N, C-alpha and C positions, 0 to 999 in steps of 0.2 A: 424247023426249025424258028420257025416266027410265034409255033405254038406257043416255046423257049423261051426266047424274051419276053411272049408274054405273060408267064409262069413270071420271073425273072424281076420283071416291072412289077405284078401285084407284086409280087412278096416285097421287094421292096415299098412299097407304100404303110402295108399291112407294116412291119417291121418301125417304119414310117410315123405310124398312127401308132405303136403302139408308146415306141418313145415321146411324143409328146404327147400322150395321155397320163405315164406315170413322168413328163416334168411334169404336166401340171398337176398331179396329183400330188407330187414333193410341193410343191408350191403351194395347193389349199391345202396341204399337212404343216406346210411351217408356219401360216401364216393365222392357220388356228393354233400355232404350239402343240401340235401331236406329238412331238418330239424331246416337249422340255418336261421337266420334271415341276411339279403341282406340288401346292402342303393348301392343305382343306384347312378351312377356319367356317363357326361359327357365330350366328349372331341374333336373337329374338326379338319382337318387335310385337308389338298389338294387329299393326295394320302395315300389314305391306304395300295398300295402295296401287294394285294391280303386276308388281312382282312378279315376273313366269321363271320358271325352267329355262336355263337358257341364254338370259339376262346379260348380259352384260358386268363386270364388275371392272370399276374404276377407281386408281390409286391417282388423286391430285388432277385426273379429268383425261389418264392416261390407261390403254387397257390391260390388264394388268390380268384379269382369268373370265372367270365365266360361272355362272349358281347353278349348282347341279340338283337344288333340290328343295324343295319348298315344303314342309313341315305341320302340324297342330299338332302341342302340345301336352300332354293330358292335365294343365294348368289354363291351357287355350289357349298359352303364348303358341306363334308360331318362327318358327323357326326357319330360318335359314343358312340352308349351308350351300361354301363357294368358296371354289380354288383359287389362290394366289398362286403365279408362277415363281419360282424357285429364287431367281435372284433378286426377288423381292419381298420375298419374305421377312427382310432383317429392317423392313420397315415398318410391318406391322407391331406396335410396340404399347404398350398397358394403356400409354392415352393414346391409343386411335380410335374412334369415330368412325363409328358406319349409317348409313341415311339411305335412301329413298331420293335418288333423281331421276330429273331428264334426260333425256337425250334428243336434241334440236325440235322443229316445231310439232311435231308430228304427236310428241309424247310421250315416246315406246320409256318405259322404263329405267333403270340402270341403280344395280348399289355402288355409292360412293364412300370407298375407305378418304383419311385422312388419311399423311403419313404423319408417325409417331416421334416422341421428340429423344434427339438421340443417349439422353441420361435415360430415359426411359430401359427398365429389361424390354428387352425381344417375346414377343409371345410366341410359345410353341404350335408349330400345329397340333390343330384336333383341337386349339383352345377358342375358345368366345371370347367377342370382341364387343366392347360394349355400342349401342345403339342406340340414332336418334331420331323420336318418336316422328310420323312425315303427317304435317297438312294437309289433315284429309281440306277438300275443296268442298264438302258440306260442312263439316264445323268452319273453315272460312265464313262461310256466308253467318254462318248461324252467330260468329261475334262479329262477326258485318252490319247484321242485323240494324241494332241501335243505332248504332252510324247511316245507316242508308235512313231511317226514319228522321231523323236529326239535320240531316242534307234532306229533307223533302219538307222539314219546317221553311230552313234557308231560303229555298224555292218557293214554296208558295207567299212567303214573307219578301223576298227579294220583283214579286209576279205583284202582293199586294203595292208597294212603292212605285215597281214602275207605274202601275195603274195610276195610283196618287197625284204621281209626274204627269205623267199623258190629258192628264184634270185638266184641261181648258179654266173652269172654274175650283180646280181644288187651293189648298192653301197653298200649296208647295207656290206653284204661278204666283202670288198673292206677295210671296214671300220674295221671286226673284223680281218681283216688279217692284217691290219693296227699295230692296235692294241695289236692282238702277236708278229708282226714283233718286238716293242716296247718291251714288257715286254722281248720276249731271251734275245735284247743287251744288258736291262737291266741286265738280271741275269746272263750275260757274263762280264757286267761291260765295257762296251761298250755305249759309248758319256754323257755330264755333268748327266744327272740321273745315271746313274748305273755306274757313278766315284761314287757321292757323296751315294747313295747306299753301296759299294763295299770297297769306301777307307775308310777306318780308321780318318784315319788322317783327313782329310777334313770333315769327322764327328765332329770329335772331335776339328776341327777351328772352323765351324756352332753353337757348341754346346758353344765354349767359347764366341763365337762373340754374341751372345742369350743372355749369361751371363753376359757377356759387358750393352749393352741398361737396360739385368731386372737392375743393377747396378744402373746405369744412370738414371733412371725410377726413380728407390727406393732411390739417390737421390735428386732427381727435390720434389719428395712427402716430403723426411723431408727437407728439408729449405738448403739441404745441397749445396756448390759453389757458385760460380753467378745466373748460370742459375735459379739453387733452390730457391735462397732467391730472384731475378723477378719475379719469379711463384708464393709464397706464403706468400712472405714480402707486406704491403697493404704500408707504409708506403715506400719502394724501389720503388714498382708502379707508387705511386705520382708522387718522383722524377725522374722516366723516362718520366712520361708522361708531367708532368714542360719543361722534356729537348729538350722532341723531339717539343713538343709545342713555346721551344723558336727557338730552327733549324728553324719551316718554316716559324718565324718572322721575323728573320735573312732572309731569303731563300724569303720573299717575298719583303722586303728592297731591297734585292742586283737587284731582278726584277728591283724596281723602281728607283735605281741609275743610271742600267744599261741602262734602256729604251731612255735618252736622248742623251746615248754613241751611243744609237743605230739607234737615229735619226741623229746626225751628222755625221757620220761614211756614214748612206747610202747621206748625204748630201756632202762629200769629195768626193767622183770622179768627180760631178757636178764642184765642184773649181780645181782640182786642170786640168779640160777641158780649165775652164776661163783665167786661170793662166796662162796657156803654149800656151790658145791664144794672153796673151796679152804677153807673152816673142818674138814669131815671131814678132807679129806688132811692140815691139820696134828695135827689130832686122831688119827688114826689115829697117825701119826708120832710123836706125844709118847705114846705107850705105851707105847714100849720106851725112850725116852729116859731115866725112873732106871736101867733097868738096864746101861744105858749107862754114864754118869754111876759108878758103882762097880763098871764091869768099869776103868773110868780109873782111879777111882781104887786099885783094886787096886794096876795095873800100877807109878804112882808110889809107890808104897809099896816094891816087891818093888828098882823102879830105885835106892830111900834106898837099903835094904840091900845093895846089890850095889855101890852106891857110896862105901859104909863097909867092906866087905867089902875092896875093893879099897886104898883108905887105910891099912886094918892090912896090909898086907902088901909086905913087903920087897924082894919082888920087883915090885913095877906101883907102890908108888907113886913111884920116879922119874921114869916117864911120866906122871902126875896134876902139875896144874902146881898154885902152894900158894895158895888162896886170898888176895884182896887181901881190904886193908879197905876196906870201902867207910860210910866219913863225912858226914852230912847238913852242911852246916852252918849255924846255926840262929844266926837276929844277932837281937837283938831290939831293939826299937824303940826308942827314948826318944824321949819327947812333953814 
């Protein structure tokens, strides 16, 4: 009797264990989707960056399947075959992209799939999904190397600047000391800056000058006064422009007129030189003119004496013509 009860208890325990085990298997199978319909797809990569068979497939962060195989193709490409639950296969469309992602802080790889646009057609099972190449850590370091070198240079420059600032005898210390001295003088009212800051009369004069300048600008903008009208009146601008053009024409004419005068003025020194030479020669010739006149008078006197002697000679008188009377008839005008 006791043994039968013992056997019954053991049998119930075994049955309960089997039922619990079956329930656990069903739960695990449901969690793993063993009873769910799947659709297979493929994606090609040049580098899967540690993705392996059994890695999760995630659609917008939700697990929808697993990676079933990873193979190397004939061209060296890596073909990743993955499966997606049937209820999500309508999300796999022509604009869907597959890329390598990370799970948690441990860096486990997963295959991330983006949801396609409703306007795009659905990719059928066994179809190929477009892929995005993963960023390899080595490539990232290679691309970041130039920036790291520049950062190193910047840090070196900052270190040099810091060293210069910390030098008690450096230029920066002197500059800071001079600035402090300038500020102290300004506070004491010394120098132009100090007077401007502390002298109320100078401040009022400066304010008044700025107000006057502002008033002049307002008058220019409102067309008041000659300058305002000249700036804003189109007709006055046109007249002023015409006047300036006329002045330019007058200046051009003056230049044209003065050009011959300039040429004549350039010839005057040469002409004056020639006149001076002529007067000098005339002066030299005039020095012998009195002697020449006296000699001529002497010759004429001798000729008169010879003629008078010839008239008295009986031999030569016959050959001389008698002088004819020459009279000038004068008629008196009677009024």
